[in-house]
C-alpha positions, 0 to 999 in steps of 0.5 A, a space after each residue: 552621089 554613087 551609093 558605094 562612094 557614100 557607104 565607103 565614106 560613112 564607114 570611114 567616118 565611123 572608124 575615124 570616130 572610133 580611132 579618135 576616142 581610142 586616142 583620148 582613152 590612151 591620153 586619159 588612162 593614167 588619170 586614175 593612176 595619179 589619184 591612186 599614187 597621191 593616196 600613197 603620200 602626204 604633202 610636205 607640210 603634213 596635210 593630206 589635202 592632195 591625197 587620193 582619198 580626199 580627192 574622191 571625197 570632193 563633193 560635186 553636184 551636177 546640174 545637167 540641162 535637158 529637154 523632153 526630146 533628150 530622154 535617150 541622152 538622159 538615159 545614157 548619162 545616167 548609165 555612164 558618168 553621172 553615177 560619179 557625181 555625188 548627186 546629179 539633177 536633170 533640169 527641165 523647163 515647163 513641160 508635161 511632167 511625164 517623168 518623176 524621179 529624184 534626179 529630175 528638177 522642173 523649173 518654171 521657165 519655158 523650154 527652148 534655147 532662148 530660155 536657157 539663161 532663166 533655166 540655169 538661174 532657177 537651177 542654181 538658185 534651187 541648188 543654193 536653197 536646197 544643197 547650200 552646205 552639202 556640196 563643194 562645187 557645182 557643175 553645170 553642163 548639157 545633156 550632150 556633154 561627157 564628163 570624166 569626173 575623176 579628172 575634174 576632181 583632180 583639178 579641183 583638188 588644187 583649189 579651195 571651194 571656200 574661196 570664190 572661183 569659176 572655171 571651164 573652157 575660157 572664152 571672150 566676147 566684146 561684152 565680156 572682154 574684161 574677165 571672159 566667160 566659160 563655154 556652156 557646152 563644155 560645162 563649167 564649175 562654180 565653187 560653193 562660195 562662188 555660188 553664194 556670191 552669185 546668188 546674193 550678188 549678181 542675181 540679186 543686183 541685176 548683174 545679168 539678164 533673168 532670161 534670154 541672151 546666151 546662157 553662158 555669157 549671162 552667167 559669166 557676167 553675173 559671176 563677174 559682177 559678184 566678184 567671183 574670179 576665173 580659175 585657170 583650167 589649162 594643164 602645165 603643158 598649156 593644153 585645154 581640159 574642157 572642150 566645147 566641141 566633139 573630140 573628133 573635131 578637136 583631133 581631126 579636120 575640119 577643126 572648130 576654127 571659130 574657137 580661134 576667135 573666141 578662146 581666151 587663152 592662146 590660139 587653141 591647139 588641134 590635132 594630137 596636141 589639142 587636149 590635156 591628158 587629164 581632159 575633163 569634158 567633151 561636147 556634142 557627144 551622142 548617146 551612143 558615144 557616151 557608152 563608147 567613151 565609158 567602155 574605152 575609159 573604164 573597161 579597156 586597158 592598154 597593155 604596158 601603160 601600167 608598168 610591169 605589175 600587169 604580168 602578175 595576173 595574166 588574163 589570156 591563156 592561149 592553149 590549144 583548142 580541140 577541134 569540134 570533131 
């Protein structure tokens, strides 16, 4: 292939990724706005359960699967979205303990994709034993997943963690055709009551494999065996909020057409209609893209989206600049 042709396409690809992330930044920019607006009123029955302050108080324990080769990913997550969890743990299998930190949990399972089920089971059991009454919800995700925690709390504010429940990107296979399961890559969330039933129901009664198989399918089977129902995570426009592929694959061809076969909900939308404006997760995010998401979401604003109040404190002063000589 001609070098100039290859270089041109690499540069174009980089700009496509940047443009796509800018697009989602515009879609989700209003999420913090909604949380703030909710803080200004009470619900009709006098409850403050939907207020912005209470949304921020929703306690989420984040369990993040990683491996010895994921040091750069762990560093990127630590410096970006993980700081918005009430607590987060990076889950390692049996490996040389080259790192010790409060945020690292080693579990007695071999590393490797075929042991992810055992890894997640041990992590959930540890979370239950150690933090049973300290958190409302448990988030499990991978180290190449970016989570917008404010949007996750906004969705969870509509549910009660004292009731069993489980949500994420809803999928199905022949093995799970009755209730389905949640994509592991997109991340899934289990209520505190759901975790209690999972530990004492599905895990103790052999509802799924102790190790092996596909982790997300197996955990889904155990949750179903435990009587933990699936909660809807589509927004009111029917758009997905958890995304098992990268943002650019959802927005720009080639689209992940495999989702059409496994998605529980209607045929997934691609392009500009792919994603809820209150999207929660994106999968297959590189360490560099974690920082790109973070900067565009939390340190960049689009003028005019916040209304006329933006003019109160101007940020530019285009005065004349004197020549150097």
